[in-house]
ChimeraX commands (.cxc) that place a marker at each C-alpha (Angstrom):
marker #1 position -11.49,20.54,-0.11 radius 0.5
marker #1 position -8.94,17.68,-0.19 radius 0.5
marker #1 position -6.50,17.32,2.71 radius 0.5
marker #1 position -3.52,19.65,2.31 radius 0.5
marker #1 position -1.10,16.73,1.82 radius 0.5
marker #1 position -3.15,15.59,-1.19 radius 0.5
marker #1 position -2.67,19.03,-2.74 radius 0.5
marker #1 position 1.08,18.37,-2.82 radius 0.5
marker #1 position 0.42,15.24,-4.88 radius 0.5
marker #1 position -1.71,17.30,-7.29 radius 0.5
marker #1 position 1.05,19.91,-7.47 radius 0.5
marker #1 position 3.61,17.27,-8.41 radius 0.5
marker #1 position 1.23,15.71,-10.93 radius 0.5
marker #1 position 0.57,19.08,-12.56 radius 0.5
marker #1 position 4.27,19.96,-12.61 radius 0.5
marker #1 position 5.06,16.66,-14.29 radius 0.5
marker #1 position 2.29,16.91,-16.87 radius 0.5
marker #1 position 3.37,20.43,-17.95 radius 0.5
marker #1 position 7.01,19.22,-18.13 radius 0.5
marker #1 position 8.30,21.53,-15.42 radius 0.5
marker #1 position 11.96,21.24,-14.42 radius 0.5
marker #1 position 10.83,20.57,-10.83 radius 0.5
marker #1 position 12.74,17.53,-9.62 radius 0.5
marker #1 position 13.40,15.83,-6.31 radius 0.5
marker #1 position 16.79,14.05,-6.39 radius 0.5
marker #1 position 16.67,10.29,-6.01 radius 0.5
marker #1 position 18.70,10.45,-2.80 radius 0.5
marker #1 position 16.17,12.87,-1.31 radius 0.5
marker #1 position 13.26,10.67,-2.41 radius 0.5
marker #1 position 14.92,7.60,-0.87 radius 0.5
marker #1 position 15.38,9.52,2.37 radius 0.5
marker #1 position 11.74,10.64,2.36 radius 0.5
marker #1 position 10.45,7.11,1.76 radius 0.5
marker #1 position 12.68,5.73,4.53 radius 0.5
marker #1 position 11.51,8.42,6.96 radius 0.5
marker #1 position 7.88,7.87,6.04 radius 0.5
marker #1 position 7.97,4.09,6.54 radius 0.5
marker #1 position 9.97,4.34,9.77 radius 0.5
marker #1 position 7.57,6.97,11.13 radius 0.5
marker #1 position 4.55,4.82,10.25 radius 0.5
marker #1 position 6.17,1.89,12.06 radius 0.5
marker #1 position 7.00,3.99,15.12 radius 0.5
marker #1 position 3.51,5.50,15.26 radius 0.5
marker #1 position 2.02,2.02,15.14 radius 0.5
marker #1 position 4.42,0.72,17.77 radius 0.5
marker #1 position 3.62,3.60,20.11 radius 0.5
marker #1 position -0.08,2.81,19.77 radius 0.5
marker #1 position 0.61,-0.86,20.49 radius 0.5
marker #1 position 2.52,-0.04,23.69 radius 0.5
marker #1 position 0.51,-1.61,26.48 radius 0.5
marker #1 position -2.22,-2.73,24.08 radius 0.5
marker #1 position -0.91,-6.08,22.88 radius 0.5
marker #1 position -3.34,-8.90,23.65 radius 0.5
marker #1 position -4.33,-12.30,22.28 radius 0.5
marker #1 position -7.62,-11.00,20.88 radius 0.5
marker #1 position -5.64,-9.35,18.07 radius 0.5
marker #1 position -4.68,-12.72,16.58 radius 0.5
marker #1 position -8.04,-13.52,14.89 radius 0.5
marker #1 position -8.16,-9.99,13.47 radius 0.5
marker #1 position -4.64,-10.14,12.05 radius 0.5
marker #1 position -5.21,-13.64,10.66 radius 0.5
marker #1 position -8.35,-12.35,8.94 radius 0.5
marker #1 position -6.37,-9.49,7.39 radius 0.5
marker #1 position -3.61,-11.89,6.29 radius 0.5
marker #1 position -6.21,-14.17,4.69 radius 0.5
marker #1 position -7.52,-11.17,2.79 radius 0.5
marker #1 position -4.01,-10.48,1.49 radius 0.5
marker #1 position -3.74,-14.02,0.18 radius 0.5
marker #1 position -7.20,-14.18,-1.36 radius 0.5
marker #1 position -6.95,-10.98,-3.41 radius 0.5
marker #1 position -4.27,-12.32,-5.83 radius 0.5
marker #1 position -6.25,-15.58,-6.16 radius 0.5
marker #1 position -9.31,-13.60,-7.23 radius 0.5
marker #1 position -7.44,-11.18,-9.51 radius 0.5
marker #1 position -5.27,-13.68,-11.39 radius 0.5
marker #1 position -8.09,-15.11,-13.58 radius 0.5
marker #1 position -9.50,-11.61,-14.18 radius 0.5
marker #1 position -6.14,-10.37,-15.43 radius 0.5
marker #1 position -5.62,-13.47,-17.57 radius 0.5
marker #1 position -9.07,-13.69,-19.18 radius 0.5
marker #1 position -10.49,-10.18,-19.19 radius 0.5
marker #1 position -7.41,-7.96,-19.27 radius 0.5
marker #1 position -5.67,-10.57,-21.48 radius 0.5
marker #1 position -2.21,-10.39,-19.96 radius 0.5
marker #1 position 0.45,-13.08,-19.93 radius 0.5
marker #1 position 0.78,-15.36,-16.90 radius 0.5
marker #1 position 3.88,-13.48,-15.77 radius 0.5
marker #1 position 2.26,-10.04,-16.00 radius 0.5
marker #1 position -0.99,-11.31,-14.47 radius 0.5
marker #1 position 0.83,-12.73,-11.44 radius 0.5
marker #1 position 2.93,-9.59,-11.10 radius 0.5
marker #1 position -0.04,-7.22,-11.17 radius 0.5
marker #1 position -2.04,-9.53,-8.87 radius 0.5
marker #1 position 0.85,-9.27,-6.40 radius 0.5
marker #1 position 0.91,-5.46,-6.69 radius 0.5
marker #1 position -2.84,-5.21,-6.00 radius 0.5
marker #1 position -2.84,-7.80,-3.24 radius 0.5
marker #1 position 0.07,-5.98,-1.63 radius 0.5
marker #1 position -0.31,-2.48,-0.23 radius 0.5
marker #1 position 0.77,1.12,-0.70 radius 0.5
marker #1 position 2.52,2.71,2.28 radius 0.5
marker #1 position 1.77,6.11,0.75 radius 0.5
marker #1 position -1.96,5.38,0.61 radius 0.5
marker #1 position -1.80,4.13,4.20 radius 0.5
marker #1 position -0.13,7.38,5.30 radius 0.5
marker #1 position -2.78,9.51,3.55 radius 0.5
marker #1 position -5.61,7.42,5.03 radius 0.5
marker #1 position -4.02,7.65,8.49 radius 0.5
marker #1 position -3.67,11.44,8.21 radius 0.5
marker #1 position -7.28,11.67,6.96 radius 0.5
marker #1 position -8.59,9.56,9.87 radius 0.5
marker #1 position -6.55,11.42,12.48 radius 0.5
marker #1 position -7.65,14.78,11.07 radius 0.5
marker #1 position -11.29,13.77,11.62 radius 0.5
marker #1 position -10.67,12.27,15.05 radius 0.5
marker #1 position -11.82,8.82,13.94 radius 0.5
marker #1 position -11.19,5.96,16.34 radius 0.5
marker #1 position -8.19,3.96,15.08 radius 0.5
marker #1 position -7.10,0.60,16.48 radius 0.5
marker #1 position -3.54,0.36,17.76 radius 0.5
marker #1 position -2.76,-2.51,15.39 radius 0.5
marker #1 position -3.47,-0.86,12.02 radius 0.5
marker #1 position 0.22,-0.53,11.13 radius 0.5
marker #1 position 0.47,-4.33,11.29 radius 0.5
marker #1 position -2.08,-4.51,8.47 radius 0.5
marker #1 position 0.65,-3.37,6.08 radius 0.5
marker #1 position 2.81,-6.42,6.69 radius 0.5
marker #1 position -0.11,-8.83,7.15 radius 0.5
marker #1 position -1.49,-7.90,3.72 radius 0.5
marker #1 position 1.79,-7.51,1.87 radius 0.5
marker #1 position 3.60,-10.77,2.58 radius 0.5
marker #1 position 0.76,-13.25,1.80 radius 0.5
marker #1 position -0.14,-11.36,-1.37 radius 0.5
marker #1 position 3.36,-11.49,-2.79 radius 0.5
marker #1 position 3.93,-15.12,-1.89 radius 0.5
marker #1 position 0.54,-16.32,-3.21 radius 0.5
marker #1 position 1.07,-14.48,-6.52 radius 0.5
marker #1 position 4.52,-16.01,-6.90 radius 0.5
marker #1 position 3.15,-19.47,-6.11 radius 0.5
marker #1 position 0.41,-19.02,-8.74 radius 0.5
marker #1 position 2.93,-18.10,-11.38 radius 0.5
marker #1 position 5.34,-20.87,-10.50 radius 0.5
marker #1 position 2.51,-23.40,-10.65 radius 0.5
marker #1 position 1.52,-22.12,-14.08 radius 0.5
marker #1 position 5.14,-22.18,-15.30 radius 0.5
marker #1 position 5.91,-25.55,-13.73 radius 0.5
marker #1 position 8.70,-24.16,-11.57 radius 0.5
marker #1 position 9.01,-25.56,-8.06 radius 0.5
marker #1 position 12.62,-25.04,-7.02 radius 0.5
marker #1 position 12.84,-24.93,-3.25 radius 0.5
marker #1 position 16.15,-23.03,-3.46 radius 0.5
marker #1 position 14.55,-20.36,-5.63 radius 0.5
marker #1 position 11.60,-20.02,-3.25 radius 0.5
marker #1 position 13.99,-19.63,-0.33 radius 0.5
marker #1 position 15.62,-16.72,-2.14 radius 0.5
marker #1 position 12.22,-15.16,-2.81 radius 0.5
marker #1 position 11.25,-15.46,0.86 radius 0.5
marker #1 position 14.51,-13.73,1.79 radius 0.5
marker #1 position 13.91,-10.96,-0.77 radius 0.5
marker #1 position 10.36,-10.41,0.45 radius 0.5
marker #1 position 11.06,-10.50,4.18 radius 0.5
marker #1 position 14.17,-8.34,4.06 radius 0.5
marker #1 position 13.06,-5.52,1.75 radius 0.5
marker #1 position 13.40,-2.08,3.27 radius 0.5
marker #1 position 9.66,-1.55,3.69 radius 0.5
marker #1 position 9.16,-4.65,5.80 radius 0.5
marker #1 position 12.32,-4.02,7.84 radius 0.5
marker #1 position 11.45,-0.38,8.62 radius 0.5
marker #1 position 7.74,-0.93,9.27 radius 0.5
marker #1 position 8.20,-4.03,11.42 radius 0.5
marker #1 position 11.34,-2.71,13.11 radius 0.5
marker #1 position 9.77,0.66,13.87 radius 0.5
marker #1 position 6.68,-1.04,15.28 radius 0.5
marker #1 position 8.80,-3.27,17.55 radius 0.5
marker #1 position 10.88,-0.32,18.80 radius 0.5
marker #1 position 7.80,1.80,19.41 radius 0.5
marker #1 position 6.02,-1.04,21.24 radius 0.5
marker #1 position 9.09,-1.72,23.39 radius 0.5
marker #1 position 9.73,1.83,24.58 radius 0.5
marker #1 position 6.35,3.53,24.36 radius 0.5
marker #1 position 5.65,7.26,24.16 radius 0.5
marker #1 position 7.52,8.03,27.39 radius 0.5
marker #1 position 10.97,6.53,26.94 radius 0.5
marker #1 position 10.87,6.87,23.17 radius 0.5
marker #1 position 10.00,10.58,23.14 radius 0.5
marker #1 position 13.63,11.65,22.68 radius 0.5
marker #1 position 13.63,10.06,19.22 radius 0.5
marker #1 position 10.01,9.83,18.23 radius 0.5
marker #1 position 8.98,13.46,18.81 radius 0.5
marker #1 position 11.04,14.49,15.78 radius 0.5
marker #1 position 9.52,11.78,13.58 radius 0.5
marker #1 position 5.94,12.37,14.75 radius 0.5
marker #1 position 6.17,16.13,14.46 radius 0.5
marker #1 position 7.51,15.92,10.92 radius 0.5
marker #1 position 5.09,13.22,9.73 radius 0.5
marker #1 position 2.79,15.48,7.71 radius 0.5
marker #1 position 5.68,17.50,6.27 radius 0.5
marker #1 position 7.49,14.34,5.16 radius 0.5
marker #1 position 4.25,12.94,3.74 radius 0.5
marker #1 position 3.65,16.18,1.78 radius 0.5
marker #1 position 7.12,16.04,0.17 radius 0.5
marker #1 position 6.76,12.31,-0.49 radius 0.5
marker #1 position 3.43,12.91,-2.27 radius 0.5
marker #1 position 4.99,15.73,-4.29 radius 0.5
marker #1 position 7.47,13.20,-5.66 radius 0.5
marker #1 position 4.69,10.65,-6.18 radius 0.5
marker #1 position 2.86,13.22,-8.28 radius 0.5
marker #1 position 5.95,13.75,-10.44 radius 0.5
marker #1 position 6.43,10.00,-10.81 radius 0.5
marker #1 position 2.77,9.42,-11.66 radius 0.5
marker #1 position 3.02,12.08,-14.37 radius 0.5
marker #1 position 6.01,10.25,-15.86 radius 0.5
marker #1 position 4.01,7.01,-16.12 radius 0.5
marker #1 position 1.16,8.86,-17.82 radius 0.5
marker #1 position 3.23,10.64,-20.49 radius 0.5
marker #1 position 2.11,9.56,-22.98 radius 0.5
marker #1 position -0.88,7.51,-21.83 radius 0.5
marker #1 position -0.66,4.10,-23.55 radius 0.5
marker #1 position -4.29,3.88,-24.70 radius 0.5
marker #1 position -3.60,0.53,-26.36 radius 0.5
marker #1 position -3.50,-0.88,-22.80 radius 0.5
marker #1 position -7.08,0.29,-22.28 radius 0.5
marker #1 position -8.09,-2.98,-20.62 radius 0.5
marker #1 position -5.37,-2.60,-17.98 radius 0.5
marker #1 position -6.22,1.07,-17.44 radius 0.5
marker #1 position -9.88,0.16,-16.95 radius 0.5
marker #1 position -8.84,-2.53,-14.48 radius 0.5
marker #1 position -6.69,0.01,-12.58 radius 0.5
marker #1 position -9.75,2.24,-12.08 radius 0.5
marker #1 position -12.37,-0.43,-11.34 radius 0.5
marker #1 position -10.34,-2.86,-9.20 radius 0.5
marker #1 position -9.75,-0.38,-6.31 radius 0.5
marker #1 position -13.46,0.36,-6.02 radius 0.5
marker #1 position -14.38,-3.33,-5.94 radius 0.5
marker #1 position -11.54,-4.24,-3.56 radius 0.5
marker #1 position -12.47,-1.35,-1.26 radius 0.5
marker #1 position -15.89,-2.94,-0.72 radius 0.5
marker #1 position -14.19,-6.25,0.14 radius 0.5
marker #1 position -11.90,-4.60,2.69 radius 0.5
marker #1 position -14.77,-2.55,4.09 radius 0.5
marker #1 position -16.89,-5.68,4.53 radius 0.5
marker #1 position -14.09,-7.53,6.32 radius 0.5
marker #1 position -13.47,-4.57,8.61 radius 0.5
marker #1 position -17.14,-4.29,9.52 radius 0.5
marker #1 position -17.44,-8.06,10.07 radius 0.5
marker #1 position -14.44,-7.93,12.40 radius 0.5
marker #1 position -16.15,-5.16,14.35 radius 0.5
marker #1 position -13.30,-2.69,13.88 radius 0.5
marker #1 position -13.67,0.99,14.85 radius 0.5
marker #1 position -14.47,3.43,12.05 radius 0.5
marker #1 position -10.89,4.65,11.56 radius 0.5
marker #1 position -9.55,1.10,11.34 radius 0.5
marker #1 position -12.24,0.14,8.83 radius 0.5
marker #1 position -11.30,3.14,6.69 radius 0.5
marker #1 position -7.59,2.27,6.77 radius 0.5
marker #1 position -8.23,-1.41,5.95 radius 0.5
marker #1 position -10.53,-0.31,3.12 radius 0.5
marker #1 position -7.90,2.06,1.70 radius 0.5
marker #1 position -5.20,-0.61,1.94 radius 0.5
marker #1 position -7.21,-3.28,0.14 radius 0.5
marker #1 position -8.05,-0.72,-2.55 radius 0.5
marker #1 position -4.38,0.24,-2.94 radius 0.5
marker #1 position -1.57,-1.26,-4.99 radius 0.5
marker #1 position 2.10,-1.53,-4.07 radius 0.5
marker #1 position 4.81,0.45,-5.85 radius 0.5
marker #1 position 7.74,-0.27,-3.52 radius 0.5
marker #1 position 7.81,-3.81,-2.07 radius 0.5
marker #1 position 5.99,-5.68,-4.83 radius 0.5
marker #1 position 8.10,-4.33,-7.74 radius 0.5
marker #1 position 11.29,-5.32,-5.91 radius 0.5
marker #1 position 9.97,-8.82,-5.22 radius 0.5
marker #1 position 8.59,-9.32,-8.73 radius 0.5
marker #1 position 11.86,-8.32,-10.41 radius 0.5
marker #1 position 13.54,-11.17,-8.56 radius 0.5
marker #1 position 10.75,-13.77,-8.60 radius 0.5
marker #1 position 9.23,-13.20,-12.05 radius 0.5
marker #1 position 11.89,-11.60,-14.27 radius 0.5
marker #1 position 9.66,-12.21,-17.32 radius 0.5
marker #1 position 7.07,-9.75,-16.00 radius 0.5
marker #1 position 6.88,-6.19,-17.34 radius 0.5
marker #1 position 7.16,-4.12,-14.15 radius 0.5
marker #1 position 6.38,-0.99,-16.17 radius 0.5
marker #1 position 2.81,-2.23,-16.73 radius 0.5
marker #1 position 2.34,-2.78,-13.00 radius 0.5
marker #1 position 3.70,0.68,-12.20 radius 0.5
marker #1 position 1.47,2.27,-14.85 radius 0.5
marker #1 position -1.59,0.71,-13.24 radius 0.5
marker #1 position -0.66,1.10,-9.57 radius 0.5
marker #1 position 1.06,4.48,-9.56 radius 0.5
marker #1 position -0.39,6.11,-12.65 radius 0.5
marker #1 position -4.06,5.36,-11.99 radius 0.5
marker #1 position -4.86,3.53,-8.74 radius 0.5
marker #1 position -2.76,5.69,-6.41 radius 0.5
marker #1 position -4.20,9.02,-7.67 radius 0.5
marker #1 position -7.72,7.58,-7.61 radius 0.5
marker #1 position -7.37,6.57,-3.96 radius 0.5
marker #1 position -5.68,9.69,-2.58 radius 0.5
marker #1 position -7.77,12.24,-4.49 radius 0.5
marker #1 position -11.31,10.81,-4.36 radius 0.5
marker #1 position -11.17,7.26,-3.00 radius 0.5
marker #1 position -10.41,7.78,0.69 radius 0.5
marker #1 position -13.06,10.49,1.22 radius 0.5
marker #1 position -15.57,8.34,-0.72 radius 0.5
marker #1 position -14.80,5.24,1.38 radius 0.5
marker #1 position -15.25,7.31,4.53 radius 0.5
marker #1 position -18.65,8.53,3.39 radius 0.5
marker #1 position -19.80,5.00,2.61 radius 0.5
marker #1 position -18.61,3.70,5.99 radius 0.5
marker #1 position -20.38,6.56,7.77 radius 0.5
marker #1 position -23.54,5.86,5.78 radius 0.5
marker #1 position -23.46,2.16,6.71 radius 0.5
marker #1 position -22.81,2.99,10.37 radius 0.5
marker #1 position -25.93,5.19,10.60 radius 0.5
marker link #1:1,2 radius 0.2
marker link #1:2,3 radius 0.2
marker link #1:3,4 radius 0.2
marker link #1:4,5 radius 0.2
marker link #1:5,6 radius 0.2
marker link #1:6,7 radius 0.2
marker link #1:7,8 radius 0.2
marker link #1:8,9 radius 0.2
marker link #1:9,10 radius 0.2
marker link #1:10,11 radius 0.2
marker link #1:11,12 radius 0.2
marker link #1:12,13 radius 0.2
marker link #1:13,14 radius 0.2
marker link #1:14,15 radius 0.2
marker link #1:15,16 radius 0.2
marker link #1:16,17 radius 0.2
marker link #1:17,18 radius 0.2
marker link #1:18,19 radius 0.2
marker link #1:19,20 radius 0.2
marker link #1:20,21 radius 0.2
marker link #1:21,22 radius 0.2
marker link #1:22,23 radius 0.2
marker link #1:23,24 radius 0.2
marker link #1:24,25 radius 0.2
marker link #1:25,26 radius 0.2
marker link #1:26,27 radius 0.2
marker link #1:27,28 radius 0.2
marker link #1:28,29 radius 0.2
marker link #1:29,30 radius 0.2
marker link #1:30,31 radius 0.2
marker link #1:31,32 radius 0.2
marker link #1:32,33 radius 0.2
marker link #1:33,34 radius 0.2
marker link #1:34,35 radius 0.2
marker link #1:35,36 radius 0.2
marker link #1:36,37 radius 0.2
marker link #1:37,38 radius 0.2
marker link #1:38,39 radius 0.2
marker link #1:39,40 radius 0.2
marker link #1:40,41 radius 0.2
marker link #1:41,42 radius 0.2
marker link #1:42,43 radius 0.2
marker link #1:43,44 radius 0.2
marker link #1:44,45 radius 0.2
marker link #1:45,46 radius 0.2
marker link #1:46,47 radius 0.2
marker link #1:47,48 radius 0.2
marker link #1:48,49 radius 0.2
marker link #1:49,50 radius 0.2
marker link #1:50,51 radius 0.2
marker link #1:51,52 radius 0.2
marker link #1:52,53 radius 0.2
marker link #1:53,54 radius 0.2
marker link #1:54,55 radius 0.2
marker link #1:55,56 radius 0.2
marker link #1:56,57 radius 0.2
marker link #1:57,58 radius 0.2
marker link #1:58,59 radius 0.2
marker link #1:59,60 radius 0.2
marker link #1:60,61 radius 0.2
marker link #1:61,62 radius 0.2
marker link #1:62,63 radius 0.2
marker link #1:63,64 radius 0.2
marker link #1:64,65 radius 0.2
marker link #1:65,66 radius 0.2
marker link #1:66,67 radius 0.2
marker link #1:67,68 radius 0.2
marker link #1:68,69 radius 0.2
marker link #1:69,70 radius 0.2
marker link #1:70,71 radius 0.2
marker link #1:71,72 radius 0.2
marker link #1:72,73 radius 0.2
marker link #1:73,74 radius 0.2
marker link #1:74,75 radius 0.2
marker link #1:75,76 radius 0.2
marker link #1:76,77 radius 0.2
marker link #1:77,78 radius 0.2
marker link #1:78,79 radius 0.2
marker link #1:79,80 radius 0.2
marker link #1:80,81 radius 0.2
marker link #1:81,82 radius 0.2
marker link #1:82,83 radius 0.2
marker link #1:83,84 radius 0.2
marker link #1:84,85 radius 0.2
marker link #1:85,86 radius 0.2
marker link #1:86,87 radius 0.2
marker link #1:87,88 radius 0.2
marker link #1:88,89 radius 0.2
marker link #1:89,90 radius 0.2
marker link #1:90,91 radius 0.2
marker link #1:91,92 radius 0.2
marker link #1:92,93 radius 0.2
marker link #1:93,94 radius 0.2
marker link #1:94,95 radius 0.2
marker link #1:95,96 radius 0.2
marker link #1:96,97 radius 0.2
marker link #1:97,98 radius 0.2
marker link #1:98,99 radius 0.2
marker link #1:99,100 radius 0.2
marker link #1:100,101 radius 0.2
marker link #1:101,102 radius 0.2
marker link #1:102,103 radius 0.2
marker link #1:103,104 radius 0.2
marker link #1:104,105 radius 0.2
marker link #1:105,106 radius 0.2
marker link #1:106,107 radius 0.2
marker link #1:107,108 radius 0.2
marker link #1:108,109 radius 0.2
marker link #1:109,110 radius 0.2
marker link #1:110,111 radius 0.2
marker link #1:111,112 radius 0.2
marker link #1:112,113 radius 0.2
marker link #1:113,114 radius 0.2
marker link #1:114,115 radius 0.2
marker link #1:115,116 radius 0.2
marker link #1:116,117 radius 0.2
marker link #1:117,118 radius 0.2
marker link #1:118,119 radius 0.2
marker link #1:119,120 radius 0.2
marker link #1:120,121 radius 0.2
marker link #1:121,122 radius 0.2
marker link #1:122,123 radius 0.2
marker link #1:123,124 radius 0.2
marker link #1:124,125 radius 0.2
marker link #1:125,126 radius 0.2
marker link #1:126,127 radius 0.2
marker link #1:127,128 radius 0.2
marker link #1:128,129 radius 0.2
marker link #1:129,130 radius 0.2
marker link #1:130,131 radius 0.2
marker link #1:131,132 radius 0.2
marker link #1:132,133 radius 0.2
marker link #1:133,134 radius 0.2
marker link #1:134,135 radius 0.2
marker link #1:135,136 radius 0.2
marker link #1:136,137 radius 0.2
marker link #1:137,138 radius 0.2
marker link #1:138,139 radius 0.2
marker link #1:139,140 radius 0.2
marker link #1:140,141 radius 0.2
marker link #1:141,142 radius 0.2
marker link #1:142,143 radius 0.2
marker link #1:143,144 radius 0.2
marker link #1:144,145 radius 0.2
marker link #1:145,146 radius 0.2
marker link #1:146,147 radius 0.2
marker link #1:147,148 radius 0.2
marker link #1:148,149 radius 0.2
marker link #1:149,150 radius 0.2
marker link #1:150,151 radius 0.2
marker link #1:151,152 radius 0.2
marker link #1:152,153 radius 0.2
marker link #1:153,154 radius 0.2
marker link #1:154,155 radius 0.2
marker link #1:155,156 radius 0.2
marker link #1:156,157 radius 0.2
marker link #1:157,158 radius 0.2
marker link #1:158,159 radius 0.2
marker link #1:159,160 radius 0.2
marker link #1:160,161 radius 0.2
marker link #1:161,162 radius 0.2
marker link #1:162,163 radius 0.2
marker link #1:163,164 radius 0.2
marker link #1:164,165 radius 0.2
marker link #1:165,166 radius 0.2
marker link #1:166,167 radius 0.2
marker link #1:167,168 radius 0.2
marker link #1:168,169 radius 0.2
marker link #1:169,170 radius 0.2
marker link #1:170,171 radius 0.2
marker link #1:171,172 radius 0.2
marker link #1:172,173 radius 0.2
marker link #1:173,174 radius 0.2
marker link #1:174,175 radius 0.2
marker link #1:175,176 radius 0.2
marker link #1:176,177 radius 0.2
marker link #1:177,178 radius 0.2
marker link #1:178,179 radius 0.2
marker link #1:179,180 radius 0.2
marker link #1:180,181 radius 0.2
marker link #1:181,182 radius 0.2
marker link #1:182,183 radius 0.2
marker link #1:183,184 radius 0.2
marker link #1:184,185 radius 0.2
marker link #1:185,186 radius 0.2
marker link #1:186,187 radius 0.2
marker link #1:187,188 radius 0.2
marker link #1:188,189 radius 0.2
marker link #1:189,190 radius 0.2
marker link #1:190,191 radius 0.2
marker link #1:191,192 radius 0.2
marker link #1:192,193 radius 0.2
marker link #1:193,194 radius 0.2
marker link #1:194,195 radius 0.2
marker link #1:195,196 radius 0.2
marker link #1:196,197 radius 0.2
marker link #1:197,198 radius 0.2
marker link #1:198,199 radius 0.2
marker link #1:199,200 radius 0.2
marker link #1:200,201 radius 0.2
marker link #1:201,202 radius 0.2
marker link #1:202,203 radius 0.2
marker link #1:203,204 radius 0.2
marker link #1:204,205 radius 0.2
marker link #1:205,206 radius 0.2
marker link #1:206,207 radius 0.2
marker link #1:207,208 radius 0.2
marker link #1:208,209 radius 0.2
marker link #1:209,210 radius 0.2
marker link #1:210,211 radius 0.2
marker link #1:211,212 radius 0.2
marker link #1:212,213 radius 0.2
marker link #1:213,214 radius 0.2
marker link #1:214,215 radius 0.2
marker link #1:215,216 radius 0.2
marker link #1:216,217 radius 0.2
marker link #1:217,218 radius 0.2
marker link #1:218,219 radius 0.2
marker link #1:219,220 radius 0.2
marker link #1:220,221 radius 0.2
marker link #1:221,222 radius 0.2
marker link #1:222,223 radius 0.2
marker link #1:223,224 radius 0.2
marker link #1:224,225 radius 0.2
marker link #1:225,226 radius 0.2
marker link #1:226,227 radius 0.2
marker link #1:227,228 radius 0.2
marker link #1:228,229 radius 0.2
marker link #1:229,230 radius 0.2
marker link #1:230,231 radius 0.2
marker link #1:231,232 radius 0.2
marker link #1:232,233 radius 0.2
marker link #1:233,234 radius 0.2
marker link #1:234,235 radius 0.2
marker link #1:235,236 radius 0.2
marker link #1:236,237 radius 0.2
marker link #1:237,238 radius 0.2
marker link #1:238,239 radius 0.2
marker link #1:239,240 radius 0.2
marker link #1:240,241 radius 0.2
marker link #1:241,242 radius 0.2
marker link #1:242,243 radius 0.2
marker link #1:243,244 radius 0.2
marker link #1:244,245 radius 0.2
marker link #1:245,246 radius 0.2
marker link #1:246,247 radius 0.2
marker link #1:247,248 radius 0.2
marker link #1:248,249 radius 0.2
marker link #1:249,250 radius 0.2
marker link #1:250,251 radius 0.2
marker link #1:251,252 radius 0.2
marker link #1:252,253 radius 0.2
marker link #1:253,254 radius 0.2
marker link #1:254,255 radius 0.2
marker link #1:255,256 radius 0.2
marker link #1:256,257 radius 0.2
marker link #1:257,258 radius 0.2
marker link #1:258,259 radius 0.2
marker link #1:259,260 radius 0.2
marker link #1:260,261 radius 0.2
marker link #1:261,262 radius 0.2
marker link #1:262,263 radius 0.2
marker link #1:263,264 radius 0.2
marker link #1:264,265 radius 0.2
marker link #1:265,266 radius 0.2
marker link #1:266,267 radius 0.2
marker link #1:267,268 radius 0.2
marker link #1:268,269 radius 0.2
marker link #1:269,270 radius 0.2
marker link #1:270,271 radius 0.2
marker link #1:271,272 radius 0.2
marker link #1:272,273 radius 0.2
marker link #1:273,274 radius 0.2
marker link #1:274,275 radius 0.2
marker link #1:275,276 radius 0.2
marker link #1:276,277 radius 0.2
marker link #1:277,278 radius 0.2
marker link #1:278,279 radius 0.2
marker link #1:279,280 radius 0.2
marker link #1:280,281 radius 0.2
marker link #1:281,282 radius 0.2
marker link #1:282,283 radius 0.2
marker link #1:283,284 radius 0.2
marker link #1:284,285 radius 0.2
marker link #1:285,286 radius 0.2
marker link #1:286,287 radius 0.2
marker link #1:287,288 radius 0.2
marker link #1:288,289 radius 0.2
marker link #1:289,290 radius 0.2
marker link #1:290,291 radius 0.2
marker link #1:291,292 radius 0.2
marker link #1:292,293 radius 0.2
marker link #1:293,294 radius 0.2
marker link #1:294,295 radius 0.2
marker link #1:295,296 radius 0.2
marker link #1:296,297 radius 0.2
marker link #1:297,298 radius 0.2
marker link #1:298,299 radius 0.2
marker link #1:299,300 radius 0.2
marker link #1:300,301 radius 0.2
marker link #1:301,302 radius 0.2
marker link #1:302,303 radius 0.2
marker link #1:303,304 radius 0.2
marker link #1:304,305 radius 0.2
marker link #1:305,306 radius 0.2
marker link #1:306,307 radius 0.2
marker link #1:307,308 radius 0.2
marker link #1:308,309 radius 0.2
marker link #1:309,310 radius 0.2
marker link #1:310,311 radius 0.2
marker link #1:311,312 radius 0.2
marker link #1:312,313 radius 0.2
view
């Protein structure tokens, strides 16, 4: 059976598809997403407490390189095979090079539930993948469009580095790493204890949102929908290979695999609206949230785990 948190996503998806009046207010959803990202950051920071060492640098640089290479590889595929405009190709490449905090949370819960060994630095993967992916995709588009304004790029850097996801994830990790599980217990026990409950409610809303993007399914975008189902499987093998080459423990390999297979629906849309206003963000959300996110949380993560276990035998 799927993890119990995944069942909440399926419940939301079903409720949305049958047009139920079930609804989570936007303010509540914003609160849930803030709590989820802050908790992920704190959990990662707690794990990093006392475990920071120079040997992490090659690993994190390798993950960052992966984040930059994915948009480079996807851009020509989206242009030539999916037949999208340069703006939409760059936007979707950014979404798929960037990461999904929700997918990370599900993968983390899955790995912890099976007592897999997880490196203390996995939370840093979120930022190390997200920032290079967004900036490389923007650079690709600006090169294609002949736009090279340094002032505009400065604004994009500010937008990317100061979005709420980066602030909460990085800030939570720094706070957790500074105070550790002992001194930080007064605050962190509440967040850690509520992690799965917050994740369940967050996935309920994700199910409702995914149903909205799928009603009705725009079959005339069949090339994009095919891409949204095939790209995660191909990218998962890339992330898995990098994780195994870096010699990461099984849980870390699984999380890196799930992240490279995921697509952003929080940070990347915000950055793309500012950097590439010509792009149709609805197309990116249809692909990332309507197809790729459900694929990963329902069948992808257990499948990736089975493949990793098979390779490790």
